[in-house]
C-alpha positions, -999 to +999 in steps of 0.1 A: -675-597-507-655-613-543-669-646-554-647-669-575-670-675-606-676-714-611-660-727-642-679-725-678-679-737-706-673-716-741-684-743-773-686-725-807-722-730-829-703-726-866-673-755-861-679-767-825-648-760-809-652-759-769-632-741-745-638-754-709-626-720-684-621-720-646-613-686-631-589-686-606-608-654-591-634-632-598-614-605-614-613-623-654-576-627-670-565-634-707-581-665-719-611-667-691-636-651-719-641-648-755-660-622-778-653-649-811-641-677-815-605-684-821-603-712-841-631-695-870-637-659-860-671-665-853-691-647-827-719-674-827-702-687-791-728-701-765-714-703-729-728-726-701-722-735-667-698-766-670-710-802-664-693-820-637-667-842-653-656-807-674-655-789-640-631-813-625-606-812-654-603-785-656-601-769-622-572-797-617-554-782-648-556-748-633-539-763-601-512-781-627-503-746-641-496-732-608-466-756-606 
């Protein structure tokens, strides 16, 4: 059975760019995954589980985009 991933955060180790991602389903779409930083182009990205505040904000923004 498909399982929707929990929100996670990408952080660029070079420039500090940060993006919180809350996928709508188990199939990741455009903007749900990054191989390099869109700001500086570095491949030194780390990703981690979003903390409670970031997760809440990302989920609310995802809901607002549906309208």
